[in-house]
C-alpha positions as CSV (number, residue, x, y, z in Angstrom):
1,X,-114.8,220.6,254.9
2,X,-113.0,219.5,251.8
3,X,-109.5,221.0,251.0
4,X,-110.6,221.1,247.2
5,X,-112.7,224.0,248.2
6,X,-109.5,226.0,248.3
7,X,-109.4,225.6,244.5
8,X,-112.9,226.8,244.0
9,X,-112.4,229.9,246.1
10,X,-109.3,231.0,244.3
11,X,-111.1,230.3,240.9
12,X,-113.8,232.5,242.2
13,X,-111.7,235.4,243.4
14,X,-109.0,235.1,240.5
15,X,-110.5,233.2,237.7
16,X,-108.5,234.7,234.8
17,X,-105.1,234.6,237.0
18,X,-102.5,232.1,236.2
19,X,-102.5,229.1,238.7
20,X,-99.7,227.0,236.6
21,X,-97.1,228.0,234.4
22,X,-95.4,225.2,232.4
23,X,-92.8,226.6,229.8
24,X,-94.7,228.9,227.3
25,X,-98.0,227.8,228.5
26,X,-100.3,228.6,231.5
27,X,-103.6,227.7,233.0
28,X,-105.8,229.9,234.6
29,X,-107.6,229.1,238.1
30,X,-110.9,229.0,236.1
31,X,-109.5,226.5,233.7
32,X,-107.9,224.3,236.4
33,X,-111.0,224.0,238.4
34,X,-113.3,223.2,235.3
35,X,-110.8,220.6,234.4
36,X,-110.8,219.3,237.9
37,X,-114.9,219.6,238.2
38,X,-114.8,217.2,234.8
39,X,-112.2,214.8,236.5
40,X,-114.4,214.5,239.6
41,X,-117.7,213.9,237.7
42,X,-116.1,211.2,235.6
43,X,-114.6,209.5,238.8
44,X,-118.1,209.5,240.5
45,X,-119.2,207.7,237.2
46,X,-116.7,205.2,237.1
47,X,-118.0,204.0,240.5
48,X,-115.7,206.4,242.9
49,X,-117.5,206.8,246.5
50,X,-116.3,209.3,249.2
51,X,-113.4,207.7,251.2
52,X,-112.1,205.4,248.3
53,X,-108.7,205.5,247.7
54,X,-107.4,206.8,244.1
55,X,-104.0,206.8,243.1
56,X,-101.5,209.2,241.2
57,X,-98.1,208.0,240.2
58,X,-96.9,210.8,237.8
59,X,-94.4,213.5,237.2
60,X,-95.5,217.1,238.2
61,X,-97.8,218.8,235.7
62,X,-100.9,220.8,235.5
63,X,-102.9,217.7,234.7
64,X,-101.3,216.1,237.9
65,X,-103.0,219.2,239.6
66,X,-106.2,218.6,238.0
67,X,-106.6,214.9,238.8
68,X,-105.5,215.4,242.5
69,X,-108.4,218.0,243.0
70,X,-110.8,215.8,240.8
71,X,-110.2,213.1,243.4
72,X,-110.7,215.1,246.3
73,X,-113.8,217.1,244.8
74,X,-115.5,213.8,244.5
75,X,-114.6,212.7,248.0
76,X,-112.1,210.3,247.3
77,X,-108.8,210.0,249.1
78,X,-105.5,211.2,247.0
79,X,-103.0,208.4,247.0
80,X,-99.8,210.2,245.8
81,X,-96.9,207.9,244.8
82,X,-93.6,208.9,243.6
83,X,-92.9,208.6,239.9
84,X,-89.5,207.1,240.8
85,X,-90.6,203.9,242.4
86,X,-89.3,200.6,241.0
87,X,-91.8,197.7,240.3
88,X,-91.3,196.1,243.9
89,X,-91.7,199.3,245.8
90,X,-94.7,200.3,243.6
91,X,-96.2,197.0,244.4
92,X,-95.7,197.5,248.0
93,X,-97.5,200.9,248.0
94,X,-100.6,199.4,246.0
95,X,-101.1,196.6,248.1
96,X,-101.1,198.8,251.2
97,X,-103.4,201.7,249.8
98,X,-105.5,199.3,247.4
99,X,-106.5,202.2,244.9
100,X,-109.4,201.5,242.5
101,X,-108.1,203.8,240.0
102,X,-104.7,205.1,239.4
103,X,-103.4,208.1,237.1
104,X,-99.8,207.3,235.8
105,X,-97.9,207.7,232.8
106,X,-96.3,205.2,230.2
107,X,-93.4,204.0,232.1
108,X,-95.3,202.5,234.8
109,X,-97.9,200.9,232.7
110,X,-96.4,197.5,232.2
111,X,-95.7,197.1,236.0
112,X,-99.4,198.1,236.8
113,X,-101.3,196.1,234.5
114,X,-99.8,193.3,236.4
115,X,-100.9,194.6,239.6
116,X,-104.6,194.6,238.5
117,X,-107.4,192.5,240.6
118,X,-110.9,192.7,241.5
119,X,-111.1,196.1,243.3
120,X,-107.8,197.4,242.8
121,X,-106.4,199.0,239.6
122,X,-109.9,198.6,238.0
123,X,-109.3,201.5,235.8
124,X,-105.3,202.7,234.9
125,X,-105.8,206.1,233.3
126,X,-102.9,206.6,230.9
127,X,-102.1,206.6,227.3
128,X,-102.3,203.1,226.5
129,X,-104.3,202.4,229.5
130,X,-107.9,201.6,230.0
131,X,-108.5,205.4,229.0
132,X,-106.4,208.7,228.9
133,X,-107.0,211.6,230.6
134,X,-108.7,213.7,228.0
135,X,-111.1,210.8,227.4
136,X,-111.8,210.9,231.3
137,X,-112.3,214.5,231.0
138,X,-114.6,214.5,228.1
139,X,-116.8,212.0,230.2
140,X,-117.3,214.9,232.8
141,X,-118.9,217.9,233.6
142,X,-117.2,221.3,234.1
143,X,-119.8,222.4,236.7
144,X,-119.3,220.7,240.1
145,X,-119.0,221.5,243.7
146,X,-116.9,219.7,246.2
147,X,-118.5,216.9,248.0
148,X,-118.6,217.5,251.8
149,X,-116.2,215.9,254.2
150,X,-115.7,215.7,257.9
151,X,-112.8,217.6,259.1
152,X,-111.5,214.0,260.5
153,X,-112.0,212.4,257.1
154,X,-108.5,211.2,255.3
155,X,-107.8,213.4,252.4
156,X,-104.6,212.3,251.3
157,X,-102.2,209.4,251.7
158,X,-98.5,210.1,251.5
159,X,-95.7,207.7,251.8
160,X,-92.7,208.2,253.9
161,X,-89.6,205.9,254.8
162,X,-89.7,204.3,251.4
163,X,-86.2,205.6,250.6
164,X,-84.7,204.9,254.0
165,X,-86.5,202.0,255.3
166,X,-90.0,200.3,255.1
167,X,-92.5,202.7,253.4
168,X,-95.5,204.1,255.5
169,X,-98.5,205.5,254.3
170,X,-99.2,208.7,256.5
171,X,-103.1,209.3,256.5
172,X,-103.6,213.0,256.4
173,X,-107.1,214.7,257.0
174,X,-108.7,217.7,255.5
175,X,-108.2,219.4,259.2
176,X,-104.4,218.4,258.8
177,X,-103.9,219.7,255.5
178,X,-105.9,222.8,256.2
179,X,-104.4,223.7,259.2
180,X,-100.8,223.4,257.9
181,X,-101.1,225.0,254.8
182,X,-103.0,228.3,256.3
183,X,-99.8,228.5,258.6
184,X,-97.6,228.6,255.5
185,X,-99.7,231.1,253.7
186,X,-99.8,233.3,257.0
187,X,-96.3,233.0,258.1
188,X,-94.7,233.5,254.6
189,X,-96.9,236.4,253.8
190,X,-98.0,234.7,250.6
191,X,-100.4,236.5,248.1
192,X,-102.0,236.4,244.7
193,X,-98.8,238.3,243.2
194,X,-96.5,235.5,244.0
195,X,-95.0,233.1,241.5
196,X,-93.4,229.9,243.2
197,X,-90.6,227.7,241.7
198,X,-91.7,224.1,242.3
199,X,-89.2,221.3,241.0
200,X,-89.9,219.3,244.1
201,X,-92.2,216.3,243.4
202,X,-96.0,216.7,244.5
203,X,-95.9,213.1,246.1
204,X,-93.7,214.8,248.9
205,X,-95.2,216.6,251.6
206,X,-92.9,219.9,250.9
207,X,-94.0,219.8,247.4
208,X,-97.5,218.8,247.8
209,X,-98.7,221.0,250.8
210,X,-96.0,223.6,251.6
211,X,-95.6,224.7,248.0
212,X,-98.6,223.6,245.8
213,X,-101.3,223.5,248.2
214,X,-100.4,226.8,249.7
215,X,-99.7,228.6,246.8
216,X,-103.1,227.9,245.1
217,X,-104.9,228.8,248.8
218,X,-103.1,232.4,248.0
219,X,-104.1,232.7,244.6
220,X,-100.5,232.6,243.4
221,X,-99.1,230.9,240.6
222,X,-96.8,227.6,240.2
223,X,-93.7,227.6,237.9
224,X,-93.6,224.0,237.3
225,X,-90.5,222.3,236.4
226,X,-90.6,218.6,236.1
227,X,-87.3,218.0,238.3
228,X,-84.4,220.2,239.2
229,X,-82.3,221.1,236.1
230,X,-79.6,223.9,237.0
231,X,-80.2,225.5,233.7
232,X,-83.8,225.7,233.7
233,X,-83.9,227.2,237.2
234,X,-81.6,230.0,236.5
235,X,-83.3,230.7,233.3
236,X,-87.0,231.0,235.0
237,X,-85.2,233.3,237.8
238,X,-83.2,235.2,235.5
239,X,-86.4,235.8,233.4
240,X,-88.2,237.4,236.5
241,X,-90.7,234.8,236.6
242,X,-90.1,234.0,239.8
243,X,-90.5,235.4,243.2
244,X,-90.5,232.7,245.6
245,X,-87.5,230.3,245.6
246,X,-88.4,226.8,247.4
247,X,-85.5,224.3,247.6
248,X,-83.5,222.0,249.5
249,X,-80.1,222.4,251.4
250,X,-78.4,220.7,248.6
251,X,-79.7,223.0,245.7
252,X,-78.6,226.1,247.7
253,X,-75.0,224.7,248.0
254,X,-75.0,224.3,244.3
255,X,-76.5,227.7,243.5
256,X,-73.7,229.4,245.7
257,X,-71.2,227.9,243.0
258,X,-72.9,230.0,240.3
259,X,-71.1,233.2,239.5
260,X,-73.0,236.4,240.0
261,X,-76.0,234.5,241.8
262,X,-77.5,237.5,243.1
263,X,-78.1,239.0,239.8
264,X,-79.7,235.5,238.4
265,X,-82.1,235.3,241.2
266,X,-84.1,238.0,239.1
267,X,-87.4,239.1,241.1
268,X,-87.0,236.4,243.9
269,X,-87.8,238.4,247.0
270,X,-88.1,235.0,249.2
271,X,-86.1,232.1,249.7
272,X,-87.1,228.7,251.9
273,X,-85.4,225.6,252.4
274,X,-87.0,222.3,253.7
275,X,-86.7,218.4,253.7
276,X,-83.3,218.6,255.7
277,X,-81.4,220.7,258.1
278,X,-79.7,223.5,256.7
279,X,-75.8,224.0,257.8
280,X,-75.8,227.8,259.5
281,X,-72.6,228.5,257.5
282,X,-74.6,228.0,254.2
283,X,-77.3,230.2,255.5
284,X,-74.6,233.0,256.3
285,X,-73.2,232.6,252.9
286,X,-76.3,233.0,251.2
287,X,-77.1,236.0,252.8
288,X,-73.7,237.7,252.1
289,X,-73.9,236.8,248.4
290,X,-77.7,237.7,247.8
291,X,-78.6,239.6,250.8
292,X,-81.7,237.4,251.2
293,X,-82.4,235.0,254.2
294,X,-82.9,231.4,253.8
295,X,-86.0,230.8,255.9
296,X,-86.6,227.4,257.6
297,X,-89.5,225.8,259.1
298,X,-89.7,222.5,260.7
299,X,-92.2,220.1,259.8
300,X,-92.5,216.3,258.3
301,X,-95.2,214.5,256.3
302,X,-96.7,213.3,259.5
303,X,-97.6,217.0,260.5
304,X,-98.6,217.9,256.9
305,X,-95.8,220.3,256.9
306,X,-95.0,223.4,259.0
307,X,-94.8,223.1,263.1
308,X,-92.4,225.9,263.5
309,X,-91.1,228.9,261.4
310,X,-88.1,231.0,261.5
311,X,-89.5,234.5,261.1
312,X,-89.3,237.6,258.8
313,X,-88.9,239.7,261.8
314,X,-86.2,238.0,264.0
315,X,-84.7,235.4,261.7
316,X,-82.2,233.2,263.8
317,X,-79.7,231.8,261.7
318,X,-79.2,228.0,262.9
319,X,-82.8,227.9,264.3
320,X,-85.8,226.4,262.7
321,X,-88.0,229.2,264.5
322,X,-90.9,229.2,266.9
323,X,-94.1,227.1,267.0
324,X,-97.0,228.4,264.6
325,X,-100.5,229.0,265.5
326,X,-101.9,226.1,267.2
327,X,-98.7,224.3,267.5
328,X,-97.3,223.2,270.7
329,X,-93.9,221.7,271.0
330,X,-92.0,220.0,274.0
331,X,-88.6,218.7,274.2
332,X,-88.7,215.5,276.3
333,X,-86.1,212.8,277.1
334,X,-86.5,209.1,276.2
335,X,-88.7,208.1,279.2
336,X,-91.0,211.3,278.4
337,X,-90.0,213.6,280.8
338,X,-90.1,217.2,279.9
339,X,-86.6,218.8,279.3
340,X,-85.7,222.3,280.4
341,X,-84.7,225.4,278.4
342,X,-81.3,224.6,276.3
343,X,-81.4,220.9,277.2
344,X,-81.7,218.4,274.2
345,X,-84.2,215.7,273.9
346,X,-86.8,214.3,271.5
347,X,-89.1,216.9,269.9
348,X,-92.7,216.2,270.6
349,X,-95.6,217.9,268.9
350,X,-99.3,218.7,269.4
351,X,-101.8,220.2,267.1
352,X,-104.3,220.0,264.5
353,X,-102.0,219.0,261.8
354,X,-100.8,216.0,263.3
355,X,-101.7,212.9,261.2
356,X,-104.6,210.5,261.7
357,X,-102.2,207.6,261.8
358,X,-100.1,205.2,259.7
359,X,-102.1,203.3,257.0
360,X,-102.7,199.6,258.4
361,X,-100.1,200.0,261.0
362,X,-101.8,200.3,264.4
363,X,-99.1,199.2,266.4
364,X,-96.5,201.7,264.8
365,X,-98.9,204.6,265.1
366,X,-99.2,203.8,268.8
367,X,-95.6,203.8,269.1
368,X,-94.8,207.5,267.9
369,X,-97.7,209.0,270.4
370,X,-97.5,209.7,274.1
371,X,-101.1,210.6,274.5
372,X,-101.9,213.3,272.1
373,X,-98.1,214.0,271.6
374,X,-96.5,212.9,268.5
375,X,-93.0,211.9,268.9
376,X,-90.9,213.0,266.0
377,X,-87.7,211.0,266.4
378,X,-85.8,214.2,266.0
379,X,-83.4,215.6,268.9
380,X,-83.7,219.3,269.6
381,X,-83.4,222.0,272.2
382,X,-85.4,225.4,272.7
383,X,-83.8,228.4,273.9
384,X,-85.6,230.9,276.3
385,X,-87.1,232.8,273.1
386,X,-88.7,229.6,272.3
387,X,-87.1,229.1,269.2
388,X,-86.5,225.4,268.2
389,X,-82.9,224.1,267.3
390,X,-82.5,220.8,265.4
391,X,-79.4,218.9,267.0
392,X,-80.3,215.6,264.9
393,X,-82.3,212.7,263.7
394,X,-82.5,210.2,266.7
395,X,-81.9,207.4,264.3
396,X,-78.8,209.3,262.8
397,X,-77.0,209.3,266.2
398,X,-73.6,207.6,266.3
399,X,-72.5,206.0,269.4
400,X,-68.8,206.0,269.4
401,X,-66.7,204.8,272.3
402,X,-70.0,205.3,274.5
403,X,-70.3,208.8,273.4
404,X,-73.5,210.1,271.5
405,X,-72.2,212.1,268.6
406,X,-74.7,213.7,266.5
407,X,-73.6,214.2,262.7
408,X,-75.0,217.8,262.3
409,X,-72.4,219.3,264.8
410,X,-69.6,217.9,262.6
411,X,-71.2,218.8,259.2
412,X,-71.9,222.4,260.7
413,X,-68.0,222.8,261.0
414,X,-67.3,221.1,257.8
415,X,-69.1,223.5,255.9
416,X,-67.5,226.2,257.1
417,X,-64.2,224.9,255.6
418,X,-63.2,226.4,252.0
419,X,-62.4,223.2,250.4
420,X,-65.7,221.6,251.2
421,X,-68.6,221.7,248.6
422,X,-70.9,219.3,250.2
423,X,-70.7,216.6,253.1
424,X,-72.4,214.3,255.3
425,X,-71.3,212.4,258.3
426,X,-72.3,208.5,259.1
427,X,-71.3,206.1,261.7
428,X,-69.7,202.7,260.6
429,X,-69.2,199.6,262.6
430,X,-65.9,199.7,264.3
431,X,-64.5,196.7,266.7
432,X,-62.8,199.2,269.1
433,X,-65.2,202.1,269.1
434,X,-68.8,200.5,268.4
435,X,-69.2,202.9,265.4
436,X,-66.5,205.2,263.8
437,X,-67.3,208.6,262.9
438,X,-66.8,209.0,259.2
439,X,-67.1,211.8,257.1
440,X,-68.0,211.9,253.4
441,X,-67.1,215.0,251.3
442,X,-67.5,216.5,247.7
443,X,-64.7,219.1,247.5
444,X,-65.1,222.4,245.8
445,X,-63.7,222.3,241.9
446,X,-60.0,222.4,241.9
447,X,-59.6,221.7,245.7
448,X,-58.2,218.7,247.3
449,X,-59.0,217.0,250.8
450,X,-56.0,216.4,253.2
451,X,-57.3,214.1,255.8
452,X,-54.4,214.8,258.4
453,X,-54.8,218.7,257.9
454,X,-58.6,218.4,258.2
455,X,-58.5,216.5,261.3
456,X,-56.0,218.9,262.7
457,X,-58.3,221.9,262.1
458,X,-61.3,220.0,263.4
459,X,-59.5,219.4,266.5
460,X,-59.5,222.6,267.3
461,X,-63.3,223.1,266.9
462,X,-65.0,220.0,268.3
463,X,-64.6,217.5,270.9
464,X,-62.2,214.6,270.3
465,X,-65.0,212.0,270.3
466,X,-66.5,213.8,267.5
467,X,-63.5,214.3,265.1
468,X,-64.1,211.7,262.3
469,X,-61.9,209.0,262.2
470,X,-61.7,208.4,258.6
471,X,-62.4,210.8,255.6
472,X,-64.0,209.6,252.2
473,X,-63.7,211.9,249.0
474,X,-66.9,211.1,246.6
475,X,-68.4,212.8,243.5
476,X,-71.9,212.6,244.2
477,X,-74.3,211.2,247.0
478,X,-77.3,209.2,246.9
479,X,-80.4,211.5,247.2
480,X,-84.3,211.1,247.5
481,X,-86.4,213.0,245.1
482,X,-86.8,215.6,247.6
483,X,-83.2,216.4,247.9
484,X,-82.2,214.6,251.3
485,X,-78.9,212.7,251.5
486,X,-79.7,208.8,252.0
487,X,-77.4,208.0,254.9
488,X,-78.9,204.6,255.0
489,X,-77.5,204.0,251.3
490,X,-74.3,205.4,252.1
491,X,-73.9,203.1,254.9
492,X,-74.9,200.0,252.8
493,X,-72.6,201.2,250.2
494,X,-69.5,201.5,252.4
495,X,-70.2,198.4,254.1
496,X,-70.4,196.6,251.0
497,X,-67.5,198.0,248.9
498,X,-64.9,198.7,251.9
499,X,-63.9,201.8,250.0
500,X,-60.5,202.7,251.0
501,X,-60.5,206.0,253.6
502,X,-58.2,208.6,254.0
503,X,-56.9,208.7,257.4
504,X,-55.2,211.4,259.3
């Protein structure tokens, strides 16, 4: 087994069809496969052996894909790093994964040169580095077949938690990835005529597995943008080049502020959101404005993407759907006892997509498993039809006055208010309450936030202990590359600055 064979198969069935579109240029499946072959054979000549870690740290591009599949074809392990990492963060990831070779871009060159040592970063592939990608490709052969690997061998290492804590390398096997992306293709009814918009980074599980690998498996085309740019996204859709819109909740919030958004979607027939839970009010608003559902799934880096999926045929607003083929989901209390229908508890998962473990962290790996069951760290509940509902992140839970408060409960209500453009809820230390529930809000253009009026309205829809005790109006939120609001950074910011709140 080798997931790089997915590229070889698609190149066999659809050799002349485009797999990557970047602006005015396109790359066919046959061209990408041949370039990946040259990368693979050149890497083997540089000494890469099956199981060796080889890193990528660069923005999305066709060359990123060619190198990634070249690493996999050679039997190596693709270590995918965010191009936004700062020097210290990059050093931590390099020291954890110890890649022999890295493909990067000029901005990272000076940092990486200082990390070179025997057996680590022996070759930096970059303009100005030891050699560039074209020179590497010229040294290889366009004819090559992917090296066979065992299904349990690690294919890729993706780092998770780096923006909210200490980064952990997640070991995903060929079987993990194959299982997850086949479920994506089947459940989303993907086909070779699709063009998927991708502005989310390939180092993230959503971009790499759910969008890139799954689209390539189905024979579709990736409409690549280096990052989210509202004008470029709208232009790509309006031109009719996009059939599948993949985004995160904050992007859908921004798109809803665009006049005549339905007309500007062009040929988009399918919308999907991931990376963070979507407020049900946003899903309803999008459906009203565009006639399209926003489909959601539940997954994480440790599950190589999809665990549950909210269906074409019975889409339930507010749910993340039912378990996909081969996946089992249980709701358990903190002692590991199985909870009943409608009862809240930790979401636990068993399936062939669940990671091998955390890189160099056997104790942390052991702590997130109950036998074969992976402990997600998310709180959820299931209805009697098997639909899963995310209540909140276990670590985001606020304990205020002895009561457990889940921020998403409050965020759902805030999003239904006409003056709220975007919001999040955090807990801040409080002598009386332990933690005080704090709402941070970006108001819609031309609208203001009246804390007293807001609290009065919230009291009619929330239990008293859930109503925020203070409100902050902000211009923007710190976000990860995947679009998640970084609550940890917000807590640090407000603890440090002591910004003046608006109290009812």
